[in-house]
NUBA-943070 format. One record per residue (C-alpha): residue number from 1; residue in one letter; x, z, y negated. Coordinates in steps of 0.25 Angstrom, whole numbers, plus 5000, padded with zeros to 4 digits. Each point is the difference from the previous one (the first is absolute). Layout:
# residues N
[site NUM; A; [X; Z; Y]]
...
This chain:
# residues 425
[site 1; M; [4661; 4783; 5118]]
[site 2; G; [4998; 4998; 4985]]
[site 3; E; [5012; 5000; 4990]]
[site 4; A; [4996; 5014; 4995]]
[site 5; S; [5003; 5006; 5014]]
[site 6; T; [5013; 4992; 5002]]
[site 7; G; [5007; 5005; 4989]]
[site 8; A; [4993; 5011; 4992]]
[site 9; G; [5000; 4992; 4988]]
[site 10; V; [5014; 4995; 5001]]
[site 11; P; [5001; 4985; 4995]]
[site 12; D; [5012; 4997; 5009]]
[site 13; E; [4997; 4992; 5012]]
[site 14; L; [5008; 4994; 5011]]
[site 15; E; [4999; 4985; 5003]]
[site 16; R; [4993; 4994; 5012]]
[site 17; R; [5011; 4991; 5007]]
[site 18; L; [4999; 5003; 5015]]
[site 19; G; [4992; 4992; 5010]]
[site 20; V; [4997; 5003; 5014]]
[site 21; S; [5014; 4995; 5006]]
[site 22; D; [5007; 5009; 4989]]
[site 23; A; [4992; 5012; 5003]]
[site 24; V; [5002; 4998; 5015]]
[site 25; L; [5015; 4999; 4998]]
[site 26; V; [5000; 5013; 4991]]
[site 27; G; [4993; 5007; 5012]]
[site 28; L; [5010; 4994; 5010]]
[site 29; G; [5012; 5003; 4992]]
[site 30; S; [4996; 5015; 5000]]
[site 31; M; [4996; 5001; 5015]]
[site 32; I; [5010; 4990; 5006]]
[site 33; G; [5011; 5009; 4994]]
[site 34; A; [5011; 5010; 5004]]
[site 35; G; [4989; 5008; 5008]]
[site 36; I; [5000; 4991; 5012]]
[site 37; F; [5016; 5001; 5000]]
[site 38; A; [5000; 5015; 5000]]
[site 39; A; [4986; 5006; 5004]]
[site 40; L; [5000; 4996; 5014]]
[site 41; A; [5011; 5010; 5005]]
[site 42; P; [4993; 5013; 4994]]
[site 43; A; [4987; 4995; 5005]]
[site 44; A; [5005; 4998; 5014]]
[site 45; R; [5006; 5014; 4999]]
[site 46; A; [4986; 5006; 4997]]
[site 47; A; [4992; 4991; 5009]]
[site 48; G; [5009; 4996; 5012]]
[site 49; S; [4994; 4989; 5008]]
[site 50; G; [4987; 5002; 4992]]
[site 51; L; [5007; 4992; 4988]]
[site 52; L; [4990; 4988; 5001]]
[site 53; P; [4988; 5009; 5000]]
[site 54; A; [5005; 5007; 4988]]
[site 55; L; [5002; 4986; 4993]]
[site 56; A; [4986; 4997; 5004]]
[site 57; A; [4995; 5013; 4994]]
[site 58; A; [5007; 4998; 4987]]
[site 59; A; [4994; 4985; 5000]]
[site 60; V; [4986; 5005; 5002]]
[site 61; V; [5001; 5010; 4988]]
[site 62; A; [5007; 4989; 4992]]
[site 63; Y; [4989; 4991; 5003]]
[site 64; C; [4989; 5010; 4995]]
[site 65; N; [5008; 5003; 4988]]
[site 66; A; [5003; 4985; 4997]]
[site 67; T; [4985; 4997; 5001]]
[site 68; S; [4996; 5011; 4991]]
[site 69; S; [5010; 4997; 4990]]
[site 70; A; [4997; 4985; 5000]]
[site 71; R; [4985; 5003; 4997]]
[site 72; L; [5004; 5010; 4989]]
[site 73; A; [5010; 4991; 4994]]
[site 74; A; [4990; 4988; 4999]]
[site 75; R; [4991; 5009; 4992]]
[site 76; Y; [5010; 5007; 4991]]
[site 77; P; [5011; 4989; 4998]]
[site 78; A; [5009; 5009; 4991]]
[site 79; S; [5014; 5005; 5002]]
[site 80; G; [5001; 5013; 5007]]
[site 81; G; [4994; 4998; 5013]]
[site 82; T; [4994; 5013; 5006]]
[site 83; Y; [5003; 5007; 4988]]
[site 84; V; [4989; 4992; 4993]]
[site 85; Y; [4991; 5000; 5012]]
[site 86; G; [5000; 5015; 5001]]
[site 87; R; [4998; 5002; 4985]]
[site 88; E; [4988; 4991; 5000]]
[site 89; R; [4993; 5004; 5013]]
[site 90; L; [5004; 5014; 5002]]
[site 91; G; [5004; 5006; 4987]]
[site 92; A; [5013; 5001; 4991]]
[site 93; F; [5006; 5011; 5009]]
[site 94; W; [5000; 4992; 5013]]
[site 95; G; [5005; 4988; 4992]]
[site 96; F; [5011; 5008; 4995]]
[site 97; L; [5004; 5006; 5013]]
[site 98; A; [5000; 4986; 5007]]
[site 99; G; [5009; 4994; 4989]]
[site 100; W; [5009; 5013; 5000]]
[site 101; G; [5002; 4999; 5015]]
[site 102; F; [5003; 4985; 4999]]
[site 103; V; [5010; 5001; 4988]]
[site 104; V; [5008; 5012; 5006]]
[site 105; G; [5000; 4995; 5014]]
[site 106; K; [5004; 4986; 4997]]
[site 107; T; [5010; 5003; 4990]]
[site 108; A; [5007; 5008; 5011]]
[site 109; S; [4998; 4988; 5009]]
[site 110; C; [5007; 4991; 4989]]
[site 111; A; [5012; 5009; 5001]]
[site 112; A; [5000; 4999; 5015]]
[site 113; M; [4999; 4985; 5000]]
[site 114; A; [5012; 4999; 4990]]
[site 115; L; [5008; 5009; 5008]]
[site 116; T; [4997; 4991; 5012]]
[site 117; V; [5006; 4988; 4993]]
[site 118; G; [5012; 5008; 4997]]
[site 119; A; [5002; 5005; 5014]]
[site 120; Y; [4999; 4985; 5005]]
[site 121; V; [5008; 4994; 4989]]
[site 122; W; [5011; 5010; 4998]]
[site 123; P; [5001; 5012; 5010]]
[site 124; G; [5006; 5012; 4993]]
[site 125; R; [4996; 4995; 4986]]
[site 126; E; [4985; 5000; 5002]]
[site 127; H; [4997; 5008; 4987]]
[site 128; A; [5007; 4990; 4991]]
[site 129; V; [4994; 4988; 5007]]
[site 130; A; [4986; 5006; 4999]]
[site 131; V; [5001; 5003; 4985]]
[site 132; A; [5005; 4986; 4998]]
[site 133; A; [4989; 4994; 5008]]
[site 134; T; [4990; 5008; 4993]]
[site 135; V; [5005; 4996; 4986]]
[site 136; A; [5000; 4985; 5004]]
[site 137; L; [4986; 5000; 5006]]
[site 138; T; [4994; 5007; 4989]]
[site 139; A; [5006; 4990; 4991]]
[site 140; V; [4993; 4989; 5008]]
[site 141; T; [4986; 5007; 4999]]
[site 142; C; [5002; 5000; 4985]]
[site 143; A; [5001; 4985; 5000]]
[site 144; G; [4986; 4998; 5004]]
[site 145; V; [4991; 5002; 5013]]
[site 146; R; [5001; 4985; 5003]]
[site 147; K; [5015; 5001; 5001]]
[site 148; S; [4999; 5012; 5009]]
[site 149; A; [4990; 4993; 5009]]
[site 150; W; [5010; 4988; 5001]]
[site 151; L; [5011; 5009; 5004]]
[site 152; T; [4991; 5007; 5010]]
[site 153; R; [4997; 4987; 5006]]
[site 154; A; [5014; 4997; 5003]]
[site 155; I; [5003; 5014; 5005]]
[site 156; V; [4988; 4999; 5010]]
[site 157; A; [5005; 4987; 5005]]
[site 158; V; [5014; 5006; 5003]]
[site 159; V; [4994; 5012; 5007]]
[site 160; L; [4990; 4993; 5009]]
[site 161; A; [5011; 4990; 5004]]
[site 162; V; [5009; 5012; 5004]]
[site 163; L; [4989; 5007; 5008]]
[site 164; A; [4996; 4987; 5007]]
[site 165; A; [5015; 4999; 5004]]
[site 166; V; [5000; 5014; 5006]]
[site 167; V; [4987; 4998; 5007]]
[site 168; V; [5004; 4987; 5007]]
[site 169; A; [5014; 5005; 5003]]
[site 170; S; [4994; 5012; 5007]]
[site 171; L; [4988; 4994; 5007]]
[site 172; T; [5009; 4989; 5006]]
[site 173; S; [5011; 5009; 5004]]
[site 174; G; [5003; 5005; 5014]]
[site 175; A; [5000; 5014; 4995]]
[site 176; A; [4985; 4999; 4998]]
[site 177; D; [4991; 5008; 5010]]
[site 178; A; [4985; 5000; 4998]]
[site 179; D; [4999; 5013; 5008]]
[site 180; R; [5006; 5008; 4988]]
[site 181; L; [4987; 4998; 4993]]
[site 182; G; [4993; 5009; 5010]]
[site 183; I; [4994; 5013; 4995]]
[site 184; G; [5007; 5012; 5007]]
[site 185; P; [4997; 5015; 5001]]
[site 186; D; [5008; 5003; 4988]]
[site 187; V; [4989; 4996; 4991]]
[site 188; T; [4992; 5010; 4992]]
[site 189; A; [4988; 4998; 4990]]
[site 190; G; [5008; 5008; 4990]]
[site 191; G; [5012; 4992; 5002]]
[site 192; V; [4992; 4987; 4998]]
[site 193; L; [4993; 5005; 4988]]
[site 194; E; [5013; 5004; 4994]]
[site 195; A; [5006; 4986; 5003]]
[site 196; G; [4988; 4994; 4994]]
[site 197; G; [5002; 5007; 4987]]
[site 198; L; [5014; 4996; 4999]]
[site 199; L; [4997; 4986; 5003]]
[site 200; F; [4989; 5000; 4990]]
[site 201; F; [5011; 5000; 4990]]
[site 202; A; [5003; 4985; 5003]]
[site 203; F; [4985; 4996; 4999]]
[site 204; A; [4998; 5006; 4986]]
[site 205; G; [5004; 4988; 4992]]
[site 206; Y; [4987; 4993; 4998]]
[site 207; A; [4997; 5011; 4990]]
[site 208; R; [5009; 4992; 4991]]
[site 209; I; [4990; 4989; 5000]]
[site 210; A; [4989; 5009; 4995]]
[site 211; T; [5009; 5007; 4990]]
[site 212; L; [5003; 4986; 4994]]
[site 213; G; [4985; 4997; 4998]]
[site 214; E; [5001; 4998; 4985]]
[site 215; E; [5010; 4988; 5003]]
[site 216; V; [4993; 4993; 5010]]
[site 217; R; [4992; 4987; 4997]]
[site 218; D; [4985; 5001; 5005]]
[site 219; P; [5002; 5014; 5006]]
[site 220; A; [4986; 5002; 5006]]
[site 221; R; [5004; 4988; 5009]]
[site 222; T; [5015; 5001; 5001]]
[site 223; I; [5002; 5015; 5003]]
[site 224; P; [4990; 5001; 5012]]
[site 225; R; [5007; 4987; 5006]]
[site 226; A; [5014; 5004; 4997]]
[site 227; I; [5000; 5014; 5006]]
[site 228; P; [4995; 4997; 5014]]
[site 229; I; [5009; 4988; 5001]]
[site 230; A; [5012; 5008; 4996]]
[site 231; L; [4997; 5011; 5010]]
[site 232; G; [4997; 4991; 5011]]
[site 233; I; [5013; 4993; 4999]]
[site 234; A; [5008; 5013; 4999]]
[site 235; L; [4993; 5005; 5012]]
[site 236; A; [5003; 4988; 5008]]
[site 237; V; [5015; 5001; 4996]]
[site 238; Y; [5001; 5015; 5003]]
[site 239; T; [4994; 4998; 5014]]
[site 240; L; [5010; 4989; 5003]]
[site 241; V; [5012; 5008; 4995]]
[site 242; A; [4995; 5013; 5007]]
[site 243; V; [4998; 4993; 5013]]
[site 244; S; [5014; 4993; 4999]]
[site 245; A; [5007; 5013; 4998]]
[site 246; L; [4993; 5007; 5011]]
[site 247; V; [5002; 4990; 5011]]
[site 248; V; [5015; 4999; 4997]]
[site 249; L; [5003; 5015; 4997]]
[site 250; G; [4988; 5008; 5005]]
[site 251; P; [4994; 5012; 4992]]
[site 252; G; [5012; 5009; 5003]]
[site 253; R; [5011; 4991; 4995]]
[site 254; L; [4992; 4996; 4989]]
[site 255; A; [4997; 5014; 4995]]
[site 256; E; [5015; 5003; 5000]]
[site 257; A; [5004; 4987; 4992]]
[site 258; S; [5004; 5002; 4986]]
[site 259; A; [4998; 4985; 4997]]
[site 260; P; [4990; 4996; 5010]]
[site 261; L; [4999; 4985; 4998]]
[site 262; T; [5015; 4999; 5000]]
[site 263; A; [5001; 5008; 5013]]
[site 264; T; [4989; 4991; 5005]]
[site 265; V; [5008; 4987; 4998]]
[site 266; R; [5012; 5006; 5005]]
[site 267; A; [4993; 5005; 5013]]
[site 268; A; [4994; 4986; 5001]]
[site 269; G; [5014; 4993; 5000]]
[site 270; A; [4999; 4995; 4987]]
[site 271; G; [5010; 5008; 4992]]
[site 272; W; [5003; 4988; 4991]]
[site 273; L; [4986; 5003; 4994]]
[site 274; S; [5004; 5014; 4995]]
[site 275; P; [5006; 4996; 4986]]
[site 276; V; [4987; 4991; 4998]]
[site 277; V; [4991; 5012; 5004]]
[site 278; R; [5008; 5009; 4990]]
[site 279; T; [4999; 4990; 4989]]
[site 280; G; [4985; 4999; 5003]]
[site 281; A; [4998; 5015; 4999]]
[site 282; A; [5007; 5000; 4987]]
[site 283; V; [4991; 4988; 4995]]
[site 284; A; [4988; 5007; 5005]]
[site 285; A; [5003; 5013; 4993]]
[site 286; L; [5002; 4992; 4987]]
[site 287; G; [4987; 4994; 5002]]
[site 288; S; [4993; 5013; 5002]]
[site 289; L; [5007; 5006; 4988]]
[site 290; L; [4995; 4989; 4991]]
[site 291; T; [4986; 5001; 5005]]
[site 292; L; [5000; 5015; 4999]]
[site 293; V; [5005; 5000; 4986]]
[site 294; L; [4988; 4990; 4997]]
[site 295; G; [4990; 5009; 5006]]
[site 296; V; [5005; 5013; 4995]]
[site 297; S; [5001; 4995; 4986]]
[site 298; R; [4986; 4994; 5000]]
[site 299; T; [4994; 5014; 5004]]
[site 300; T; [5009; 5007; 4990]]
[site 301; L; [4994; 4990; 4989]]
[site 302; A; [4986; 5003; 5005]]
[site 303; M; [5002; 5016; 4999]]
[site 304; A; [5007; 4998; 4987]]
[site 305; R; [4988; 4993; 4994]]
[site 306; D; [4992; 5012; 5004]]
[site 307; H; [5011; 5010; 4994]]
[site 308; H; [5003; 5006; 5013]]
[site 309; L; [5014; 4995; 4998]]
[site 310; P; [5007; 4997; 4986]]
[site 311; H; [4991; 4990; 4993]]
[site 312; A; [5012; 4992; 4995]]
[site 313; L; [5001; 4995; 5015]]
[site 314; A; [4987; 4993; 4998]]
[site 315; A; [5006; 4989; 4991]]
[site 316; V; [5000; 4986; 5005]]
[site 317; H; [5012; 4990; 4996]]
[site 318; P; [4994; 4990; 4991]]
[site 319; R; [5008; 4988; 5006]]
[site 320; S; [5002; 5003; 5014]]
[site 321; K; [4986; 5007; 5002]]
[site 322; V; [5006; 5011; 5009]]
[site 323; P; [5000; 5015; 4998]]
[site 324; Q; [5014; 5000; 4996]]
[site 325; R; [5001; 5015; 4996]]
[site 326; A; [4994; 5005; 5012]]
[site 327; Q; [5009; 4991; 5009]]
[site 328; L; [5012; 5005; 4992]]
[site 329; A; [4996; 5014; 5002]]
[site 330; V; [4998; 4999; 5015]]
[site 331; G; [5013; 4992; 5001]]
[site 332; A; [5007; 5011; 4993]]
[site 333; V; [4994; 5011; 5009]]
[site 334; V; [5003; 4992; 5013]]
[site 335; A; [5015; 4998; 4995]]
[site 336; V; [5002; 5015; 4998]]
[site 337; L; [4994; 5003; 5013]]
[site 338; A; [5008; 4989; 5007]]
[site 339; G; [5013; 5005; 4994]]
[site 340; V; [4999; 5015; 5003]]
[site 341; A; [4989; 5003; 5011]]
[site 342; D; [5000; 5000; 5015]]
[site 343; V; [4987; 4993; 5003]]
[site 344; R; [5001; 4999; 5015]]
[site 345; G; [4986; 5007; 5001]]
[site 346; A; [4994; 4991; 4990]]
[site 347; I; [4992; 4992; 5011]]
[site 348; G; [4992; 5012; 5004]]
[site 349; F; [4998; 5005; 4986]]
[site 350; S; [4996; 4986; 4995]]
[site 351; S; [4990; 4999; 5012]]
[site 352; F; [4993; 5013; 4997]]
[site 353; G; [4998; 4996; 4985]]
[site 354; V; [4995; 4986; 5004]]
[site 355; L; [4991; 5005; 5010]]
[site 356; A; [4994; 5010; 4990]]
[site 357; Y; [4999; 4988; 4990]]
[site 358; Y; [4992; 4992; 5011]]
[site 359; A; [4991; 5012; 5003]]
[site 360; V; [4995; 4999; 4986]]
[site 361; A; [4999; 4985; 5001]]
[site 362; N; [4991; 5001; 5013]]
[site 363; A; [4992; 5012; 4993]]
[site 364; S; [4998; 4990; 4988]]
[site 365; A; [4995; 4989; 5009]]
[site 366; W; [4990; 5009; 5007]]
[site 367; T; [4993; 5001; 4987]]
[site 368; L; [4998; 4985; 4998]]
[site 369; T; [4986; 4995; 5002]]
[site 370; E; [4997; 4987; 5008]]
[site 371; R; [4998; 4993; 4987]]
[site 372; E; [5014; 5004; 4995]]
[site 373; G; [5006; 4994; 5013]]
[site 374; R; [5001; 5013; 5008]]
[site 375; P; [5007; 4998; 5014]]
[site 376; P; [4993; 5005; 5012]]
[site 377; R; [4999; 5015; 5000]]
[site 378; I; [5009; 5002; 5012]]
[site 379; V; [5012; 4993; 4993]]
[site 380; P; [5002; 5010; 4988]]
[site 381; A; [4996; 5012; 5009]]
[site 382; A; [5010; 4996; 5011]]
[site 383; G; [5010; 4997; 4989]]
[site 384; L; [4999; 5014; 4993]]
[site 385; A; [5000; 5007; 5014]]
[site 386; G; [5012; 4992; 5004]]
[site 387; C; [5008; 5002; 4987]]
[site 388; L; [4998; 5015; 5001]]
[site 389; L; [5003; 5001; 5015]]
[site 390; L; [5013; 4992; 4998]]
[site 391; A; [5004; 5007; 4988]]
[site 392; F; [5000; 5014; 5007]]
[site 393; S; [5006; 4994; 5012]]
[site 394; L; [5013; 4997; 4993]]
[site 395; P; [5013; 5009; 5001]]
[site 396; L; [4997; 5014; 4994]]
[site 397; A; [5010; 4998; 4989]]
[site 398; S; [4994; 4987; 4995]]
[site 399; T; [4986; 5007; 5001]]
[site 400; V; [5004; 5012; 4992]]
[site 401; A; [5008; 4992; 4990]]
[site 402; G; [4989; 4990; 4998]]
[site 403; A; [4989; 5011; 4999]]
[site 404; A; [5009; 5008; 4990]]
[site 405; V; [5001; 4988; 4991]]
[site 406; L; [4986; 4997; 5000]]
[site 407; A; [4996; 5014; 4997]]
[site 408; A; [5010; 5000; 4988]]
[site 409; G; [4994; 4988; 4995]]
[site 410; A; [4986; 5006; 5001]]
[site 411; C; [5005; 5012; 4993]]
[site 412; A; [5006; 4992; 4989]]
[site 413; Y; [4986; 4992; 4998]]
[site 414; G; [4993; 5013; 5000]]
[site 415; V; [5009; 5006; 4989]]
[site 416; R; [4999; 4987; 4992]]
[site 417; H; [4985; 5000; 5001]]
[site 418; A; [4998; 5014; 4996]]
[site 419; L; [5009; 4998; 4988]]
[site 420; T; [4993; 4988; 4996]]
[site 421; G; [4986; 5006; 5001]]
[site 422; R; [5005; 5012; 4992]]
[site 423; S; [5006; 4992; 4989]]
[site 424; A; [4987; 4991; 5000]]
[site 425; G; [4992; 5013; 4999]]
């Protein structure tokens, strides 16, 4: 994409500093996060013994989304991700709707991650810890994207080590029983789809690679490589962790666990790992929060460049080459939410917004020509259908809230468009 379409005439540009390994780690830092420590229980409640099929359904939709996003990101290597793709391929309204769903849904998700940090670090003082964590990580993002990538690398290493310990302790324990992996009569198609929608929350991190497109070196080569690598690693990790929890706890006990991985190691006779798991969960939530702030601020930057958000947020800091105003604004909103809100329903709400975001991505990928690197038609078609199916299979409260927020954004866009057209006339 040319300069005119990336910034609408704005001279401020981000600096390309991230290579393939950095981009993969940004995606992993988003996916291998707090979701795997918390999402298994509500998914097991919805799917019962159909948890693994639900994970597979979420993975198939995620693969289609990742493929479509990678092809689009290679052609449009600018900050903003699907906001840019929708704008360029489908029109300004669809780009706005994708960006709006992403910013609102992921801002709520940021607050949820911050509160997860607080719940593990200092139970009873979750809100205070959440605000402090948000302020600290926002400061890190303002220091530069390379420093953020270095911190993400350390966080991913810690979390993977903790998850590996859980898997080994579970699969080698006497409590493990492979019969618990069987699919029983409790499984329904609706339950599997609902669980798939909830588990999709944990797969959505590869969007962060695309939203950082303006800061990736050689994006046409780097992004299409980084996205499937990050997704493949995450799927392997999630499958091992889910199998470990199921063979030790079974779907019934897993569904009832408030901290499923802590319950898993205790049931496996490795209670000494509980503090390690709690630490890993807190570190994972910090990693997710860091990469979420990076992704939301880049989409905010892109929307501000097009005047859908205050144009002052489009500024890029001359020294650190990051959208500092956008990052500070996102950090401030998240800190307020983390300090006052109950965001226990944020996973479902965020999943709805992100599934809508990827529905636009798949529709955009469908319009690519073979010369432009279009994926096989079945990929965006299956991705679009899968996004819509999972979105409307989520719990009713999440679906209603998500649809209401998207409708409010669409109304705001319509009003602004009408006023702009009237003043231009």
